[in-house]
C-alpha positions, 0 to 999 in steps of 0.5 A: 500500500505504501509502495502504491501511494509512493508511486502515485505521489511520484507520478503526481509530482512528475505531472506537476513538474510537466504542467509547471514547465508548460505554464512557464513556457507559456508565460515566457512566450507571452512575454516575448510577444508583448515585447514584440508589440512594444517596439518603439512606434518610430522603429525602422522595422515598423516603418518599413512594414507599413511602407510595404503595405502602403505601397501595395495599396497605392500601386493598385490604383490605375484610374484616378482623378485629382483637382488642385493647384500648382505654383512655382518659379523657373528661370526667375519667372513665376507660374501658377495654374489650376490642375485637373489630372485624369489618369486612365491606366497608361494614358492621362489628360491634364487640364490647366486653368488660369487664375479665374478658372478659365481653361488654358490648355489640355495635355493628352498623353499616351505612351510615345505621344503627347498632344497639347491643345490651347484655349485659342484652338492651337494644337501641338504634338511631341513624343513627351510632355516635358519637351512640349511644355518647355517649348511652349511655356518656358518651364517643364514639369516631370509628367512621367515621374509625377504620375507616381510622385503625386500618389506618394510613390517612387517612379518604378521606371527610374532609379532613385537615390534615396527616400525618407519615410515618416513614422507611419511609413509614408513617403516624406522625401524622395530623391529621384531622376534629378528631382527632390520631392517633399511631402508636407501633408497627406489627406486623411483618406483610405488609402492615404494620399498626398495633399501638399507636395514640393518638387525642385531641381536646379532650374525649377521649384514648384508646390502642388496642392491637391484639393481632392482625389477621386479614385476610379474616376472617368474622363469628363 
């Protein structure tokens, strides 16, 4: 009888040790999990993960429209215009308006061909928007890169020198293709999209204020 009770006690003690071991393991695991969730909010790992998710959401946008304003200076000459940009897959239509809202020009672009029509009925054509704008207006905005920069993304078709993320994993600054792009403000939207962008290179400084985004927009 004593032998039987001794065996039961030993079995119970071994079982208690096993249970205690697993309980300790669960506690330690819980501690590790808590530590992972307590990573500093501005850590590089957290920012990079948020940036990857943000990029994935934005890259899926192929059809969109924005309304805003652009103002800047090039070769000591200032310029200002209202802008409505319609992006339709790889094609785009950009309406430029004067101070009183009068349409000044319309730029229509497709791969390898860009057309510009003025309010006077004049029509011009070139293989890229940059050369066309430079010849007509004396300044040029990097339209090909802007398609991506306006969304808060690097242009995947051009090498980038550097990028800087904010604490939430959104783009704060991008150095790409000879342009420095700074993001000062974002709309509180889903997905989050830029509201105020400043772009510059040695010959041009411009500020782009985006008043409204419409996703899935169609050309008027």
